[in-house]
N, C-alpha and C positions, 0 to 999 in steps of 0.2 A: 351454391348451384350445381348440379349435376345434372348428367341427362338421364330422363326418366329410364326405365329399364324397357324393352321393346319387349314386354310379355303381357299375357292376360293374368286378372286378378280372379283366381278362383275363390267363392263363397259360400257359406253356409246360411239362407236366408228360412225363417221363420214362415212356413206354410200355413197352419194353421192352430191353433190352441188345441193341446194335449188334451186328453182323458184320462188321467191315471200315468204310466210310467209313460215319460216319450217314445215313440216308435221312426222310424226312418222318414216316414211319409209324415210327419211333422214339419218335414225339413223340405226346401228346396237347394240343391247343388246348382248355381248359376255360375257363369264366367263371363265375365266383360274387361273391354282393356283398359290399362293401367293410364292413367290421365294425371295432365302435371297439376301441382300444386296448384290453388288460387292466389291471388298477390296475398301474401299476409300469411298465407297459409302452410303444409307441408305434406310429404308422401314418405310417409314411415313403413320399409319392410316389415313385417311379423314376424318375429324369429319363435316365440313361446306363447302360448295363451294359459291364464290361469282359469281351471274348472273349478267351480265350485257351486256348491248347494242351493246357492240363490238364485242362481240362474232359472232353475225351475219355477220359482217364483216370480221371474220377471217376464216368462211364457203366458202368465195368466193375467185376464182381463179383471182389471178392477183397481181400486185407491189401494195404493200403499205407497212406502218412504221413496219409493222412485217408478216414473212412469213403466207400464208392461212394453216392450218390445213389440211394436206394429206389425201387424202381417205383409206379409213382403218385405221385413227390414232385414238387414244383415244382423246376427243374433249378436248380442250385447256379450263381451266380454274383455274383463282387462290381459294385458298382455306387453310384454317387454319386444321391443325392435330396434329397428334401424335405424334412422335419416337419411333416405337415397334422395330425396330434391326437397330443396326449400327454398321460398321466398317469403321466410321470416328472417328479421335478425337477430331473432331470438334461438336460434336451433341453425346448427350447422351441419353438412353432409356429412355423417362418419358419427354424431350424435348417438349413444344408446341411451332410449329411452322406456318409461311406462306411462300409460295409458288406455285410455278404454278403446282399442286395435279394433274390437269385434273379431268376430271365427269368419277370416278372412286372409291373404295370403298380401294383399297393401291395403291401407290405411292413409285415407285423406280428411287431413283435420285443416279447417280452414281456420282467417283470424278469430272470429268471435269463441273457438271450440278451447285457440287456446291462449286467449282472453282471462278464459274463463277456469284458466290450471287443469285442463284435458291435456296436457303431456309434461310429465318431470323427466329433468335427465337424470342420471343412475351413473353410480360409479362401481363399475365392476371388481373394482380393487378393496370396495368396501364388501362388499358379498356375492357370491356366484350368481347370473342370468335368474337359476331357479329360487336362490334366495331372495331373491327382491320379489319373490312372485310365493313366498314363504312367508319366514317370518321379519323380513322386511318391505314387506308387501301388504295387501289387503288383511289375508289373516291375521300377520303379525299385530300389525294397527288395532286391528277387531280384538285381537287377545288381552292387547296390553292395555285399553283405553276401558273394555269391558271389565276386564277384572281390578286394575286398578281406582277406575272409577265409578266403577256402578259398585264392584265386588268390596272394595275399600277392606282387604286382607289385611290382617296385625300379627303378628310375629308369635308361631304357638296356637292360631287356627287349623282351623282344621276345612282346606278346601278340597271338593269335590269336582271333576268334571268329565261330561260325558264326552263320544266321541277323543277321546284320550290319544289314540293316534290318530287322528285327523289331522289338517292343519292347522285352527285353530288351539282345539286342544291340546296337542304338541307343547304350544307356547305357552298356553295358559298355566300347564302342570309347572312347566320347567322354573317361568317366572315367579311360581307359588312358592318356590324351595328357594329361590332367591331371595327370596321377599321375608324369609322365616318361618313358613306356614310347615304342616305338615300336608304332602300332597295326593289324591287316593285319585286315580283314573276309572274310567267305565269304557271296554273296548267288546271288541268282537271277535273270538279265537285267541287261543293261546299263544299263540305266535308275536301278535299283538299286545297282546299285556307281562308279557317277559320282556319285550323293546320297551315297554313303556318303565317298565321297574329297573332292566339293566342297562339299557344305554341312555334312557332319560333322567333314569336319578327319583324315579315318583317313589313314594314308601310303599304304595300296593297299588296293584289294578284287578278291579273284577271283571272276569267275562262273564258279561249280560247272556251267551250263546251255553254255559255251562250248569249255570242254576238259577233261581232268583237272586234279582239285584238286590232287595230287602234282606237277605241274608248276608251278602258280602258287605254291605253298608255295617251291619248290625259287629261283623266279625272286625271289619277295619277303621271304622268308628266307632269306635266305645263311645266316645265323649260326644259323639253326634257330630251334627253340621255347621260350621260356620257361614262359609260360603260354597254356592251351587252355582257351577257355570254350565248351562244347559245349549246342546248343541242337538238335540234331539228329540225332547219333546213326550207325549205320549205318556207308557207307562213307568218308564224310567225317573219322568218327570216326577209320576205321581207318587214311586216309591219313595225319592227323595224325599220329599215333603214332609215325609212320618218319620226321619229322622234327621231334623231340623233342632239347633237348639234357638235360645232367644236372641232375638235382636237377628238371628241368620239374615244373609242379602241373597236372592236369589237371581242372578244373569242370564237373562232372557236375551239367547244372543240366535237360535233356529230351532228348528223340529222338522228335523229329516225326517224322521218315521212318519210325518207325517204329510210331508208337502204332493205324496203324489197319490192320497187319499180321494176317493171317487164319491165320497159321501162326507159331508160335515164333521170334523174331528169333533170328540168328545174333551168339554174343559177337563181339568183334572180335577177327579174326585176327593182328595184330600187338601183343596184349598184351606181350608176354617184351621189349618195348622198354620197359618202364615197370620191370621185372629190371635189363636193362644198363644204365638211365640212372638208375638210382636214383630214378625218379620215383615218383607218387604222384596217384593219380584219386581226387575223392572226392565226393561229392555234396551240393547244397545245396538247404536247404527252406526256405523263405522265412520259415515260422510259425515255427520256432524262434528268431529273432530279432526277435520281436515288441514285447519291452521297448525296442529300441532304436529303433525305427523313426521317432521323433521327432531323434534324430542324423543318421539320414543323411536326413531331409526338409529339417533346417535346412541340412545342407550342400549338396544337391543346388539347393534353392530360390534359393540363392546363386550357382552356377553359372549357372541359366536367368536369373539378375536380371541378371550381369554379363556375361550375352552368350557363356561362354564352351560352353554346353550346347544343344543345342536338342532340340525336341521335336516328332514329328510324327506324328499320329494318322490312320487313314483311318478313319471315321463313314460308318457305315449306319444309315439310319432308317427307325425302323416297327418296335413288336414282331413283327408279325407275319413280319418278313422273318429272322427269327433261324435256323431250320435252314439256311437258304440260305448265311448270314451266316458264319455259322460255319465252315462248307465254306472259307471263302475261305483258312481258317488254313491248311487240309490239301494246297489247292492251291498256295500257293505266289502268291496273287492281292493279299491285302493288302499295303499298302506303307505301312509303320510300323505305330505299336498299332492294333487290329483294334477297335474302338469299335461301340457299339448303342446308338444315340440312341433313347430311347423318350416321353419328352414333352420340350416346351421348358421351362427354369428360371423 
């Protein structure tokens, strides 16, 4: 047990429910003293936070797979930190950990949160801090279980993934190649598409900003699409539905194109293609697989070590930059997994 640092804890709290894109006024930037952990709990200094499209959904009121962030609560975010004070036998001062730390400089987790698996010790010899927020973190787990459990790719099949240069997409495409599939990405801009093909090893990448996605699918998926891993929804999902094969599997991971819509989005117009092709569409929520994270981490860490998989992160520094940094996701400005560095390790 170490002495709690004599400092204040800066935090971003949700001030109101956003309408459309979040703005600074949707947050309150607060400061409170850093306090000792409760008996059985720990105090963690936040080092880096994962900024994810799902955060926009957590800001909305309504039923979902997880409770919304309450007005006045610290904004939910997963992150990597270091234990600076501990009254728990499970964690020692100096342990590097991953958990739901929130958008703040220090997180206090009580015994109940720890009992529910709210904090995990991580090994920086296995991967870097930012890799633990990317391929070895929630994006990697989402891509792994979404592709393998829901997509069920078979060698020789064609796997298409939207948001290919993003956190989940980069894992999905590389994993598809490792499993013997043809991988075709969809991304925005020539730089991202070039990186996806030349660095990650995808067979092709369609630039949705350069022309109709349906034309790119026709050119790069001449035998149709067997698995589609969808991160964006909207028109791109509709375009892929016109190219799916019989018994195709569509993995619904996210719909970033619709998260900031102020009107209820229209569903896919081409959904009857599922009927014609006896295909299925199924959602993936990563938390459902929490008891198997260790299996995925071990496999993915092996690919990182032997060079079969790469991990790219887009790091923004400074807690105070959070509102603007989050918007990079919805403007397509991030190149790789978006990470907010809060402090030096």
